[in-house]
Backbone of each chain as ProteinMPNN parsed JSONL, in Angstrom:
{"seq_chain_A": "MIDIVETDLELEPLVQHVRKNSNGAVVTFLGVVRGFSRGRNVLYLEYEAYRDMAIRKMHQVADEAREKWAIDDIAMLHRVGHLEVGERSVAIAVGAPHRKVAFEACEYAIDRLKEIVPIWKKEVWEGGEAWIDDRP", "coords_chain_A": {"N_chain_A": [[106.707, 94.203, 92.263], [103.672, 93.107, 91.577], [100.629, 93.173, 91.296], [97.064, 91.564, 91.71], [94.515, 93.026, 92.776], [91.842, 93.169, 95.842], [90.714, 95.436, 96.847], [91.502, 98.622, 97.956], [93.296, 101.089, 96.526], [96.847, 102.168, 97.162], [98.999, 104.13, 96.488], [101.88, 104.714, 98.724], [103.039, 102.071, 99.105], [104.014, 101.062, 96.635], [105.795, 103.263, 95.917], [107.625, 103.395, 97.297], [108.593, 100.388, 96.705], [109.972, 100.802, 94.832], [111.641, 102.861, 94.646], [114.89, 103.796, 95.243], [118.479, 103.977, 96.411], [119.991, 104.481, 93.727], [117.949, 105.368, 91.99], [117.062, 108.164, 90.688], [114.246, 109.267, 90.402], [111.698, 108.874, 90.765], [108.081, 108.397, 89.116], [105.019, 108.137, 88.898], [100.795, 106.743, 88.44], [98.232, 107.081, 88.517], [94.677, 105.412, 88.129], [91.475, 106.769, 88.213], [88.233, 106.239, 89.68], [85.671, 107.634, 87.51], [83.337, 110.153, 88.121], [81.707, 110.778, 85.325], [80.841, 109.889, 82.451], [80.755, 109.771, 78.995], [78.154, 110.769, 78.687], [76.717, 110.384, 80.725], [75.874, 110.385, 84.69], [77.869, 107.906, 86.884], [77.148, 105.935, 88.711], [78.674, 102.842, 89.464], [81.478, 100.867, 89.493], [82.321, 97.916, 88.097], [84.787, 95.75, 87.903], [86.402, 93.236, 85.797], [88.461, 90.198, 86.007], [90.16, 88.074, 83.921], [92.454, 86.584, 85.613], [94.627, 84.979, 85.764], [95.883, 85.093, 83.461], [95.643, 88.129, 83.487], [97.792, 88.461, 85.603], [99.762, 87.147, 84.185], [100.711, 89.056, 82.141], [100.653, 91.45, 83.232], [103.288, 91.551, 83.875], [104.713, 90.446, 81.349], [104.276, 93.934, 80.174], [105.785, 94.873, 82.111], [108.123, 94.0, 81.371], [108.633, 94.014, 79.129], [109.378, 96.904, 79.048], [111.045, 97.21, 80.994], [112.986, 97.359, 79.292], [113.363, 98.17, 77.689], [113.507, 100.549, 78.262], [116.218, 99.563, 80.115], [115.365, 99.777, 82.232], [114.679, 98.884, 85.98], [113.31, 99.373, 88.347], [110.146, 98.621, 88.55], [106.66, 99.032, 89.562], [103.668, 97.469, 89.636], [99.961, 97.226, 90.021], [96.918, 95.682, 90.032], [92.762, 96.732, 90.764], [90.095, 95.189, 91.591], [86.843, 94.112, 90.963], [84.181, 95.743, 92.991], [84.163, 98.706, 92.555], [83.987, 102.016, 93.915], [82.456, 106.0, 92.808], [85.841, 107.512, 92.196], [86.99, 106.007, 93.454], [90.537, 103.976, 93.073], [91.629, 102.759, 90.621], [93.87, 101.202, 89.054], [97.085, 101.094, 89.894], [100.419, 102.289, 89.109], [104.607, 102.379, 89.426], [107.186, 103.6, 89.106], [111.485, 103.928, 88.771], [113.96, 105.242, 88.295], [117.316, 106.889, 87.181], [116.886, 108.732, 86.016], [114.36, 111.509, 84.865], [113.432, 111.751, 82.631], [113.234, 109.62, 81.803], [111.787, 107.685, 83.359], [109.3, 109.036, 83.601], [108.953, 108.587, 80.698], [108.288, 105.618, 80.35], [106.82, 105.264, 82.52], [104.581, 105.663, 80.861], [104.463, 104.438, 78.908], [104.136, 101.884, 80.244], [100.881, 101.852, 81.259], [99.764, 102.83, 79.192], [100.406, 100.186, 77.259], [99.528, 98.034, 79.484], [96.693, 98.79, 78.691], [96.17, 97.689, 77.124], [97.303, 94.5, 76.869], [96.279, 93.338, 78.464], [94.131, 91.441, 80.305], [91.802, 92.674, 81.725], [88.279, 94.047, 82.409], [85.612, 96.589, 82.686], [82.454, 97.497, 83.732], [80.418, 99.944, 83.4], [77.852, 101.015, 85.615], [75.476, 102.744, 85.683], [72.188, 104.949, 86.605], [69.56, 102.955, 85.818], [70.84, 101.359, 84.184], [73.523, 99.563, 82.22], [76.576, 98.176, 81.636], [79.379, 96.472, 79.163], [82.618, 98.028, 78.997], [84.757, 98.836, 76.499], [87.132, 100.008, 76.591], [89.742, 101.174, 78.879], [90.631, 102.789, 81.844]], "CA_chain_A": [[105.248, 93.802, 92.794], [102.524, 92.939, 90.709], [99.141, 91.564, 91.133], [95.917, 91.631, 91.294], [93.915, 92.767, 94.198], [90.274, 93.257, 95.826], [91.025, 96.137, 98.176], [91.997, 100.047, 97.881], [94.802, 100.866, 96.563], [97.098, 102.989, 98.167], [100.871, 105.051, 96.017], [103.353, 104.709, 98.426], [103.503, 101.154, 98.878], [104.761, 101.061, 95.073], [106.61, 103.879, 95.61], [108.718, 102.198, 98.431], [108.747, 100.141, 96.124], [110.863, 101.171, 93.305], [112.819, 103.82, 95.492], [116.33, 103.125, 95.95], [119.849, 105.15, 95.434], [120.322, 104.297, 92.321], [117.071, 106.09, 91.364], [117.094, 109.783, 91.345], [113.036, 109.244, 89.714], [110.111, 108.393, 90.601], [107.135, 108.242, 88.646], [103.287, 107.154, 89.555], [100.6, 107.012, 88.145], [96.572, 106.806, 89.432], [93.738, 105.442, 87.659], [90.469, 106.778, 89.807], [86.791, 105.646, 88.382], [85.558, 108.588, 86.871], [81.883, 109.688, 88.041], [80.4, 110.954, 84.432], [81.59, 109.149, 81.596], [79.731, 108.936, 78.328], [76.867, 111.76, 78.991], [76.222, 109.861, 82.031], [76.771, 109.954, 85.737], [78.383, 106.866, 87.193], [76.791, 104.627, 89.986], [79.785, 102.48, 90.157], [81.895, 99.917, 87.809], [82.693, 96.473, 88.275], [86.421, 95.106, 87.205], [86.116, 91.67, 86.22], [89.807, 89.768, 85.088], [91.376, 86.666, 84.14], [93.204, 86.576, 86.734], [96.158, 84.095, 85.75], [96.811, 85.703, 82.026], [96.371, 89.469, 83.287], [99.091, 88.687, 86.002], [101.469, 87.499, 83.27], [100.759, 90.024, 81.117], [101.01, 93.365, 83.765], [104.64, 91.157, 83.96], [105.414, 90.542, 79.965], [104.311, 94.71, 80.208], [106.58, 95.254, 83.206], [109.398, 92.741, 80.848], [108.804, 94.864, 77.692], [109.263, 98.559, 80.342], [112.336, 97.18, 81.97], [113.85, 96.171, 78.568], [112.966, 99.331, 76.282], [114.501, 102.091, 79.671], [117.049, 99.983, 80.795], [115.194, 100.167, 84.243], [114.936, 97.866, 86.881], [112.389, 99.304, 89.275], [108.311, 99.137, 87.87], [105.895, 98.451, 90.322], [101.43, 98.097, 89.427], [99.131, 96.946, 90.762], [95.207, 96.905, 89.42], [91.946, 96.466, 91.559], [88.405, 94.365, 90.391], [85.166, 94.115, 91.706], [83.073, 96.487, 93.335], [84.759, 100.425, 93.124], [83.16, 103.839, 93.504], [83.577, 106.781, 92.17], [86.621, 108.31, 93.686], [87.977, 104.889, 94.234], [91.819, 103.632, 92.5], [91.833, 101.263, 90.13], [95.606, 101.272, 89.024], [98.542, 102.318, 90.412], [102.248, 101.971, 88.909], [105.456, 103.705, 89.681], [108.382, 103.287, 87.899], [111.623, 104.227, 89.79], [114.855, 105.779, 87.33], [118.088, 107.373, 87.846], [116.456, 109.989, 85.685], [113.051, 111.531, 85.205], [112.836, 111.259, 81.335], [113.194, 107.548, 81.341], [110.643, 107.051, 84.164], [108.048, 109.613, 82.987], [108.281, 107.724, 79.28], [108.431, 104.337, 81.089], [105.117, 104.791, 83.42], [103.133, 106.173, 80.251], [104.319, 102.906, 78.187], [103.515, 101.257, 81.314], [99.56, 102.883, 81.461], [99.29, 102.651, 78.053], [100.506, 98.64, 76.652], [98.369, 97.334, 80.034], [95.221, 98.33, 78.412], [96.189, 96.66, 75.231], [97.262, 93.496, 76.392], [95.748, 92.749, 80.381], [92.402, 91.126, 80.086], [90.516, 93.313, 82.774], [87.286, 94.731, 81.952], [85.178, 97.227, 83.099], [81.086, 97.178, 83.698], [79.977, 101.284, 84.069], [76.936, 100.949, 85.792], [74.373, 103.765, 85.347], [70.799, 105.244, 86.985], [68.979, 102.424, 84.771], [71.559, 100.3, 83.087], [74.807, 99.03, 82.68], [77.006, 98.168, 80.092], [80.244, 97.032, 79.649], [82.918, 99.108, 78.709], [85.997, 98.353, 75.985], [88.456, 100.766, 77.361], [89.926, 101.03, 80.115], [89.945, 102.425, 82.936]], "C_chain_A": [[104.143, 94.184, 91.855], [101.736, 92.014, 90.904], [97.359, 92.275, 91.122], [94.882, 92.398, 92.731], [92.66, 92.776, 94.394], [90.148, 94.541, 96.564], [91.124, 97.401, 97.235], [92.894, 100.053, 97.701], [95.967, 102.116, 96.887], [99.193, 103.247, 97.145], [101.566, 104.059, 96.365], [103.933, 103.896, 99.229], [104.867, 100.572, 97.881], [105.767, 101.664, 95.217], [107.984, 103.771, 96.25], [109.811, 101.166, 98.01], [109.7, 100.15, 95.319], [111.728, 101.973, 94.132], [114.145, 103.129, 95.648], [117.583, 104.292, 95.11], [120.06, 105.108, 94.472], [119.258, 105.197, 91.821], [117.164, 107.559, 92.266], [114.811, 110.278, 90.989], [112.236, 108.998, 90.073], [108.264, 108.64, 90.028], [106.001, 107.772, 88.897], [102.178, 107.413, 88.454], [99.098, 106.571, 88.789], [95.739, 106.368, 88.203], [92.631, 106.119, 87.923], [89.211, 106.715, 88.417], [86.178, 107.358, 88.526], [83.793, 108.982, 87.325], [80.942, 110.077, 87.062], [81.711, 110.387, 83.196], [80.26, 109.182, 80.714], [78.372, 109.648, 77.979], [75.745, 110.73, 80.241], [76.733, 110.019, 83.384], [76.386, 108.447, 86.124], [77.441, 106.686, 88.218], [78.412, 104.446, 89.986], [80.016, 101.614, 89.002], [81.737, 99.001, 89.164], [83.907, 96.351, 87.721], [85.742, 93.942, 87.12], [87.891, 91.836, 85.396], [89.748, 88.702, 84.812], [92.228, 86.449, 84.317], [94.519, 86.214, 86.661], [96.795, 84.67, 84.896], [97.102, 86.853, 82.614], [97.71, 89.485, 84.262], [100.226, 88.298, 85.082], [101.479, 88.813, 82.689], [100.814, 91.111, 81.737], [102.443, 92.421, 83.572], [105.062, 90.957, 82.933], [105.104, 92.822, 79.9], [104.965, 95.562, 81.276], [108.254, 94.864, 82.305], [110.042, 93.91, 80.192], [109.24, 96.585, 78.418], [111.142, 98.226, 80.431], [113.624, 97.198, 80.327], [114.304, 97.243, 77.336], [113.745, 100.711, 76.674], [115.495, 101.4, 79.587], [116.724, 99.725, 82.111], [115.191, 99.034, 84.362], [114.003, 98.169, 87.612], [110.702, 99.394, 88.821], [107.225, 97.906, 88.968], [104.258, 98.467, 90.121], [100.969, 97.092, 90.175], [97.358, 97.164, 90.337], [94.349, 96.13, 90.389], [90.954, 96.346, 91.159], [87.726, 94.501, 91.338], [84.613, 95.572, 91.437], [83.783, 97.896, 93.168], [83.688, 101.101, 92.437], [83.706, 104.041, 92.877], [84.763, 107.03, 92.957], [87.748, 107.012, 93.956], [89.362, 105.078, 92.974], [91.493, 102.487, 92.124], [92.987, 100.425, 89.308], [96.289, 101.616, 89.486], [99.86, 101.639, 89.797], [102.977, 102.629, 89.422], [106.869, 103.493, 89.342], [109.654, 104.322, 88.533], [113.126, 104.284, 88.145], [115.987, 106.056, 87.869], [117.827, 108.828, 86.814], [115.018, 110.198, 84.577], [113.004, 111.301, 83.895], [112.494, 110.168, 81.388], [111.673, 107.285, 81.742], [109.334, 108.145, 83.871], [107.704, 108.826, 81.33], [107.999, 106.045, 79.365], [107.25, 103.803, 81.576], [104.282, 105.157, 82.309], [103.226, 104.826, 79.536], [103.272, 101.819, 79.097], [101.334, 100.353, 80.988], [98.98, 101.853, 79.937], [99.151, 100.845, 77.403], [99.258, 97.897, 77.847], [97.389, 97.603, 79.523], [94.99, 98.134, 77.171], [95.829, 95.374, 75.622], [97.091, 92.836, 77.347], [94.581, 92.652, 80.308], [91.565, 91.594, 81.34], [89.212, 94.162, 81.499], [86.397, 95.439, 82.718], [83.966, 97.321, 83.231], [80.919, 98.464, 84.58], [78.333, 100.43, 84.5], [75.687, 102.413, 86.121], [72.759, 104.294, 85.917], [70.122, 104.599, 85.921], [69.201, 101.708, 83.741], [72.906, 100.458, 83.411], [75.312, 98.37, 81.166], [78.893, 97.756, 80.136], [81.578, 97.733, 78.88], [84.33, 98.51, 77.756], [87.054, 98.876, 76.108], [88.327, 101.329, 78.692], [90.812, 101.909, 80.877], [89.164, 103.649, 83.013]], "O_chain_A": [[103.818, 95.31, 91.48], [101.776, 90.786, 90.833], [96.828, 93.244, 90.581], [94.854, 91.683, 93.733], [91.98, 92.464, 93.416], [88.997, 94.59, 96.998], [90.902, 97.343, 96.026], [93.692, 99.336, 98.305], [95.454, 103.217, 96.689], [100.215, 102.579, 97.305], [101.953, 103.086, 95.719], [104.882, 104.196, 99.953], [105.958, 100.039, 98.086], [106.813, 101.125, 94.856], [109.103, 104.008, 95.793], [110.968, 100.948, 98.371], [110.306, 99.082, 95.231], [112.836, 101.445, 94.232], [114.322, 102.017, 96.144], [117.653, 104.955, 94.075], [120.559, 106.182, 94.137], [119.749, 106.003, 91.03], [117.255, 107.941, 93.433], [114.267, 111.333, 91.316], [111.604, 108.686, 89.064], [107.411, 109.079, 90.799], [106.092, 106.588, 89.219], [102.468, 108.209, 87.561], [99.057, 105.634, 89.586], [96.054, 106.936, 87.158], [93.617, 106.647, 87.408], [89.156, 106.922, 87.205], [86.29, 108.072, 89.522], [82.949, 108.184, 86.918], [79.733, 109.986, 87.277], [82.938, 110.481, 83.159], [79.134, 108.876, 81.105], [77.598, 109.2, 77.133], [74.539, 110.554, 80.408], [77.946, 109.851, 83.512], [75.327, 107.851, 85.929], [76.895, 107.747, 88.52], [79.245, 105.296, 90.298], [79.341, 101.477, 87.982], [81.375, 99.099, 90.336], [84.021, 97.128, 86.772], [84.851, 93.533, 87.864], [88.412, 92.723, 84.72], [89.102, 88.06, 85.64], [93.042, 86.084, 83.468], [95.442, 86.797, 87.23], [97.989, 84.926, 85.047], [98.289, 87.178, 82.643], [98.632, 90.252, 83.988], [101.334, 88.834, 85.075], [102.424, 89.576, 82.889], [101.041, 92.066, 80.994], [102.845, 92.912, 82.517], [106.26, 91.226, 83.025], [106.147, 93.233, 79.391], [104.755, 96.773, 81.359], [109.315, 95.405, 82.616], [111.099, 94.523, 80.341], [109.297, 97.381, 77.482], [112.106, 98.876, 80.026], [114.845, 97.064, 80.411], [115.166, 97.187, 76.458], [114.309, 101.562, 75.985], [116.338, 102.051, 78.969], [117.537, 99.49, 83.004], [115.482, 98.172, 83.533], [113.399, 97.121, 87.842], [110.191, 100.514, 88.85], [107.113, 96.685, 89.068], [103.633, 99.473, 90.457], [101.586, 96.262, 90.842], [96.704, 98.207, 90.305], [94.787, 95.094, 90.891], [90.543, 97.173, 90.345], [88.004, 94.969, 92.442], [84.547, 96.28, 90.432], [84.002, 98.197, 94.341], [82.992, 101.053, 91.422], [84.672, 103.531, 92.308], [84.8, 106.832, 94.171], [88.875, 107.026, 94.449], [89.351, 105.987, 92.144], [91.172, 101.486, 92.764], [92.934, 99.23, 89.019], [96.258, 102.837, 89.639], [100.193, 100.489, 90.085], [102.516, 103.602, 90.019], [107.231, 102.606, 90.116], [109.274, 105.448, 88.857], [113.132, 103.479, 87.214], [116.106, 105.661, 89.029], [118.543, 109.825, 86.914], [114.666, 109.374, 83.733], [112.307, 110.295, 83.767], [111.402, 109.756, 80.997], [110.725, 106.904, 81.056], [108.241, 107.614, 84.066], [106.585, 108.569, 80.886], [107.527, 105.401, 78.428], [106.707, 102.711, 81.408], [103.088, 105.039, 82.582], [102.236, 104.094, 79.511], [102.217, 101.241, 78.834], [100.829, 99.26, 80.735], [98.286, 100.859, 79.72], [98.065, 100.328, 77.142], [98.265, 97.324, 77.4], [96.626, 96.649, 79.672], [94.047, 98.305, 76.399], [94.779, 94.833, 75.274], [97.606, 91.719, 77.389], [93.86, 93.647, 80.241], [90.727, 90.857, 81.859], [89.283, 94.599, 80.35], [86.269, 94.836, 83.783], [83.834, 97.118, 82.024], [81.08, 98.51, 85.8], [77.82, 99.512, 83.86], [75.348, 102.629, 87.285], [71.969, 103.635, 85.242], [69.915, 105.324, 84.947], [68.492, 101.391, 82.786], [73.436, 101.09, 84.325], [74.739, 98.165, 80.096], [79.668, 98.406, 80.837], [81.192, 98.006, 77.744], [85.001, 97.673, 78.359], [88.06, 98.267, 75.745], [87.386, 101.755, 79.362], [91.981, 101.781, 80.515], [88.336, 103.798, 83.912]]}, "seq_chain_B": "MKVRTKFFAAIKDIVGASEVELDLSPGITAGDLFQSYCRRHPPLERYANNIMISVNLEFVPPETRLDDGDEIAFIPPVSGGSRGDRGHHHDRHR", "coords_chain_B": {"N_chain_B": [[88.842, 64.6, 73.487], [89.519, 66.57, 75.782], [88.687, 69.734, 76.26], [89.179, 72.844, 78.121], [86.978, 76.122, 78.04], [86.888, 79.561, 79.352], [84.894, 82.473, 79.945], [84.022, 86.015, 79.968], [83.429, 89.156, 80.646], [81.485, 90.822, 78.701], [81.232, 89.238, 77.146], [81.112, 86.66, 78.489], [78.611, 87.157, 79.498], [76.399, 86.991, 77.443], [76.936, 84.1, 76.419], [76.226, 83.232, 79.0], [77.374, 81.669, 80.472], [80.459, 81.317, 82.585], [82.654, 79.822, 82.679], [82.944, 76.204, 80.632], [83.635, 72.809, 80.299], [84.709, 70.976, 77.685], [84.424, 68.472, 75.266], [85.949, 67.918, 72.639], [86.985, 66.931, 68.691], [89.983, 65.709, 68.038], [91.979, 68.041, 66.388], [90.024, 69.832, 65.705], [90.485, 73.648, 65.579], [91.138, 76.795, 66.832], [89.464, 79.156, 65.804], [88.302, 77.715, 65.273], [86.482, 77.01, 67.283], [85.14, 79.487, 68.425], [84.176, 80.091, 66.511], [81.31, 77.875, 66.614], [80.519, 78.678, 68.847], [79.494, 81.144, 67.834], [77.965, 80.492, 66.516], [75.979, 79.513, 68.243], [74.881, 80.707, 69.745], [74.196, 83.506, 68.549], [74.701, 87.034, 69.098], [77.18, 87.001, 69.56], [78.196, 87.39, 67.157], [78.957, 90.112, 66.447], [81.38, 90.354, 67.625], [83.126, 89.08, 66.122], [85.038, 90.303, 64.376], [86.698, 91.313, 66.365], [87.791, 89.133, 68.14], [90.117, 88.283, 69.897], [91.77, 85.751, 71.284], [92.573, 83.189, 73.158], [95.239, 81.055, 74.397], [95.717, 78.77, 76.972], [96.944, 80.742, 78.899], [98.732, 82.796, 77.019], [98.072, 84.772, 74.028], [96.995, 83.737, 70.872], [97.003, 83.069, 67.488], [94.253, 82.275, 65.271], [93.711, 79.878, 63.11], [95.455, 78.091, 64.833], [95.712, 75.071, 66.227], [93.985, 73.49, 68.748], [94.779, 71.568, 72.05], [94.877, 68.39, 73.59], [93.77, 69.125, 76.906], [93.598, 72.46, 76.663], [93.158, 75.46, 78.138], [91.387, 77.65, 76.99], [90.055, 81.75, 75.888], [87.943, 83.546, 74.772], [88.478, 86.215, 74.816], [87.758, 89.394, 74.701], [87.495, 93.184, 73.249], [89.684, 94.173, 75.162], [91.016, 96.733, 75.056], [89.299, 99.796, 73.355], [89.437, 102.371, 71.329], [92.5, 102.567, 70.459], [94.084, 100.082, 69.325], [96.351, 99.888, 68.806], [99.232, 97.127, 69.015], [97.918, 94.615, 69.276], [96.374, 92.888, 68.01], [99.15, 91.059, 67.225], [100.649, 88.592, 67.187], [101.47, 85.94, 69.257], [104.053, 83.733, 70.227], [102.791, 80.477, 71.303], [102.859, 79.358, 74.348], [103.573, 76.523, 75.425]], "CA_chain_B": [[90.653, 65.654, 73.918], [88.774, 67.878, 76.655], [89.57, 71.125, 76.772], [88.446, 74.311, 79.366], [87.03, 77.453, 77.64], [86.179, 80.809, 80.394], [84.559, 83.426, 79.248], [84.39, 86.645, 80.61], [82.852, 90.608, 80.68], [80.266, 91.27, 77.476], [81.05, 87.718, 76.145], [79.986, 85.565, 79.563], [76.874, 87.606, 78.851], [76.208, 86.206, 76.006], [77.024, 82.74, 76.763], [75.459, 82.492, 80.072], [78.698, 81.098, 81.786], [82.029, 81.856, 83.024], [83.704, 78.117, 81.958], [82.142, 75.38, 80.197], [84.501, 72.125, 79.844], [84.022, 70.65, 76.26], [85.062, 67.06, 74.464], [86.154, 68.075, 71.16], [87.2, 66.089, 68.163], [91.431, 66.541, 67.457], [92.215, 68.839, 64.814], [89.512, 71.325, 65.813], [91.173, 75.162, 65.812], [90.584, 78.301, 68.403], [89.101, 79.494, 65.548], [86.565, 76.775, 64.871], [85.748, 77.004, 68.035], [84.797, 80.234, 68.315], [82.988, 79.92, 64.906], [80.725, 77.036, 66.887], [80.069, 79.705, 69.756], [78.659, 82.274, 67.351], [75.763, 79.473, 65.597], [75.087, 79.064, 68.88], [75.056, 82.559, 70.59], [74.347, 85.002, 67.39], [74.838, 87.701, 69.198], [78.921, 86.678, 69.318], [79.143, 87.105, 65.892], [79.58, 91.252, 66.411], [83.119, 90.442, 68.422], [84.172, 88.364, 65.189], [85.817, 91.061, 63.848], [87.539, 92.226, 67.057], [87.892, 88.954, 69.583], [91.485, 87.877, 70.784], [91.621, 84.472, 71.464], [94.309, 83.125, 74.499], [95.412, 79.481, 74.621], [97.197, 78.257, 77.91], [97.754, 81.876, 79.672], [98.828, 83.571, 75.554], [97.309, 85.482, 72.575], [97.089, 83.346, 69.669], [96.122, 83.47, 66.047], [92.186, 81.998, 64.705], [94.478, 78.666, 62.595], [96.136, 77.806, 66.261], [95.092, 73.921, 66.772], [94.183, 72.822, 70.203], [95.365, 70.219, 72.585], [94.143, 68.108, 75.274], [93.584, 69.961, 78.134], [93.437, 73.257, 76.278], [92.286, 76.471, 78.345], [91.204, 78.552, 75.34], [89.603, 81.957, 76.578], [87.859, 84.235, 74.227], [88.594, 87.773, 75.189], [86.495, 90.796, 74.188], [88.542, 93.993, 73.347], [90.446, 95.389, 76.242], [90.443, 98.483, 74.611], [88.516, 100.154, 72.496], [89.35, 102.94, 69.43], [93.363, 102.171, 69.333], [93.729, 98.607, 68.811], [97.846, 98.943, 69.207], [99.427, 95.093, 68.349], [97.036, 93.282, 70.15], [96.658, 91.727, 66.551], [100.488, 90.574, 67.491], [100.404, 87.265, 67.948], [102.398, 85.635, 70.66], [104.124, 82.133, 70.365], [102.036, 79.947, 72.558], [103.657, 78.113, 75.866], [103.323, 74.687, 75.709]], "C_chain_B": [[89.964, 66.431, 74.434], [89.66, 69.71, 76.436], [88.104, 72.314, 77.658], [87.935, 75.258, 78.649], [86.0, 78.389, 79.08], [86.125, 82.007, 79.611], [84.521, 85.014, 79.875], [83.426, 88.038, 79.964], [81.241, 90.123, 79.436], [79.491, 89.12, 77.157], [80.473, 86.239, 77.213], [79.065, 86.202, 79.112], [75.903, 86.932, 78.311], [76.579, 84.906, 75.862], [76.233, 82.047, 78.007], [76.419, 81.798, 81.069], [80.173, 81.277, 81.948], [82.925, 80.328, 82.341], [82.673, 76.791, 81.617], [83.999, 74.089, 80.003], [84.118, 71.057, 78.557], [85.421, 69.113, 75.903], [84.965, 67.686, 73.216], [87.085, 67.088, 70.812], [88.98, 66.299, 67.399], [90.774, 67.369, 66.291], [90.614, 70.52, 64.509], [91.401, 73.001, 66.138], [90.631, 76.075, 66.7], [89.473, 78.532, 67.805], [87.864, 79.549, 65.364], [85.393, 77.11, 66.01], [84.79, 77.762, 68.67], [84.383, 80.557, 67.502], [81.366, 79.214, 65.967], [80.12, 77.502, 67.877], [78.734, 80.304, 69.325], [77.599, 81.42, 66.697], [75.394, 79.147, 66.577], [74.598, 79.705, 69.419], [75.125, 83.54, 69.552], [74.978, 86.019, 67.297], [76.372, 87.841, 69.354], [78.808, 86.944, 68.378], [79.765, 88.869, 65.895], [81.131, 90.959, 67.422], [83.59, 89.825, 67.275], [85.206, 88.879, 64.604], [87.176, 91.284, 64.98], [88.141, 90.839, 68.118], [89.569, 87.914, 69.275], [90.801, 86.404, 71.057], [93.263, 84.009, 72.357], [93.753, 81.581, 73.97], [96.184, 79.308, 75.472], [97.534, 79.784, 78.484], [98.375, 82.934, 78.104], [97.361, 83.355, 74.339], [97.682, 84.2, 71.732], [96.771, 83.311, 68.844], [94.785, 81.517, 66.086], [92.878, 80.267, 64.344], [95.382, 77.825, 64.443], [95.168, 76.261, 66.534], [95.704, 73.831, 68.236], [94.576, 71.404, 70.405], [94.908, 69.732, 73.582], [94.75, 69.042, 76.102], [94.281, 71.187, 78.24], [92.866, 73.859, 77.395], [92.182, 77.724, 77.146], [90.36, 79.605, 76.581], [89.615, 82.742, 75.011], [87.89, 85.731, 74.958], [88.498, 89.126, 74.538], [87.549, 92.102, 73.821], [88.504, 94.461, 74.682], [90.63, 96.534, 76.353], [89.856, 99.003, 73.869], [89.311, 100.991, 71.555], [90.881, 102.102, 68.95], [93.83, 100.873, 69.885], [95.351, 98.136, 69.787], [98.441, 97.655, 68.444], [99.009, 94.366, 69.021], [96.941, 92.22, 69.05], [97.811, 90.982, 66.396], [99.99, 89.611, 67.791], [101.42, 87.043, 68.009], [102.87, 84.467, 70.192], [103.06, 81.583, 71.914], [103.25, 79.168, 73.327], [103.396, 77.244, 76.303], [104.093, 74.819, 77.235]], "O_chain_B": [[89.552, 67.284, 73.648], [90.712, 70.345, 76.491], [86.879, 72.429, 77.7], [89.015, 75.666, 78.221], [84.927, 78.067, 79.589], [86.975, 82.469, 78.85], [85.551, 85.049, 80.548], [82.797, 87.911, 78.914], [80.334, 89.298, 79.551], [78.503, 88.392, 77.061], [79.788, 85.26, 76.917], [78.573, 85.72, 78.091], [74.846, 86.444, 78.71], [76.437, 84.61, 74.676], [75.781, 80.907, 78.106], [76.179, 81.472, 82.232], [80.869, 81.352, 80.935], [83.8, 80.301, 81.475], [81.734, 76.496, 82.357], [85.118, 74.492, 79.686], [83.106, 70.366, 78.679], [86.607, 68.912, 76.166], [83.857, 67.974, 72.763], [87.8, 66.455, 71.589], [89.142, 66.954, 66.369], [89.728, 67.391, 65.641], [90.39, 71.466, 63.755], [92.543, 73.099, 66.587], [89.544, 75.886, 67.246], [88.423, 78.379, 68.43], [86.927, 80.343, 65.289], [84.186, 77.341, 65.926], [83.845, 77.293, 69.304], [84.019, 81.728, 67.612], [80.396, 79.967, 66.057], [79.052, 76.936, 68.108], [77.598, 80.244, 69.795], [76.463, 81.815, 66.431], [74.414, 78.406, 66.498], [73.492, 79.302, 69.778], [76.016, 84.389, 69.582], [75.646, 86.37, 66.325], [76.783, 88.996, 69.244], [79.987, 86.77, 68.07], [80.89, 89.049, 65.428], [81.748, 91.975, 67.742], [84.812, 89.976, 67.252], [86.198, 88.221, 64.289], [88.349, 91.396, 64.623], [88.944, 91.223, 68.968], [89.78, 87.019, 68.456], [89.612, 86.088, 71.028], [94.441, 84.34, 72.229], [92.716, 81.115, 73.496], [97.369, 79.537, 75.231], [98.753, 79.951, 78.466], [98.365, 84.121, 78.43], [96.449, 82.595, 74.011], [98.756, 83.662, 71.999], [95.587, 83.619, 68.985], [94.692, 80.408, 66.613], [92.624, 79.401, 65.182], [95.696, 76.635, 64.435], [94.03, 76.346, 66.997], [96.814, 73.943, 68.757], [94.701, 70.462, 69.622], [94.505, 70.43, 74.512], [95.853, 69.586, 76.055], [95.126, 71.451, 79.095], [92.022, 73.15, 77.944], [93.048, 78.473, 76.694], [90.002, 79.17, 77.675], [90.565, 82.75, 74.228], [86.973, 86.041, 75.718], [89.384, 89.686, 73.893], [88.668, 91.855, 74.27], [87.559, 95.014, 75.244], [90.511, 97.288, 77.319], [89.772, 98.042, 73.104], [90.006, 100.288, 70.821], [90.998, 101.393, 67.95], [93.901, 100.791, 71.111], [95.667, 97.256, 70.588], [98.039, 97.31, 67.333], [99.639, 93.399, 69.449], [97.3, 91.045, 69.115], [97.759, 90.156, 65.484], [99.016, 89.523, 68.539], [102.335, 87.495, 67.32], [101.981, 83.905, 69.553], [102.78, 82.092, 72.999], [104.244, 78.58, 72.9], [103.002, 77.038, 77.451], [104.229, 73.823, 77.946]]}, "name": "protein", "num_of_chains": 2, "seq": "MIDIVETDLELEPLVQHVRKNSNGAVVTFLGVVRGFSRGRNVLYLEYEAYRDMAIRKMHQVADEAREKWAIDDIAMLHRVGHLEVGERSVAIAVGAPHRKVAFEACEYAIDRLKEIVPIWKKEVWEGGEAWIDDRPMKVRTKFFAAIKDIVGASEVELDLSPGITAGDLFQSYCRRHPPLERYANNIMISVNLEFVPPETRLDDGDEIAFIPPVSGGSRGDRGHHHDRHR"}
């Protein structure tokens, strides 16, 4: 399960996707829009994706994690469009036989996603806005 | 040869378009194309050191020659401080 969506993200479908009898651990990550950034109160965020490439690169991230930790089960969703403070921007779930691998692979997935997946966010605050180079 | 160039985020705001079709002479590289946009839109120059270029959905080095039908994008930094191995150049997928 890898996709870019324009609707609210829920972790549960991702957890269901990676939960299997062979997996004793499921680790999840949720990125949430912060209401305070760089000394300003954020009103909302706009996320924009180079959709075809972003999905391709999310698959690459998943493949890298699968290969590095010999796991099968990883799910990733990223939301784009207008996001209010407190809303969920990115969700990842990793299932693995043991927890250490699941934690490591999940951390790798979010770090790598931020490096190579072409999705950008614009912060909008009172009186201004700017594209931000690190996400989410 | 005809190519399509896509712009996103800060780059899109500077260029003022999200997509442009261009008719280019053969032999031009991805980096040449970015430089020509920099001449037309000088604010792009501040991205010259850390822009990533993609051709047909894969990151490529600037010296990559463009082909008819290519889709090019200038990818502004997606990650701030830690650049990791984003400078790593992947093979083109044709």
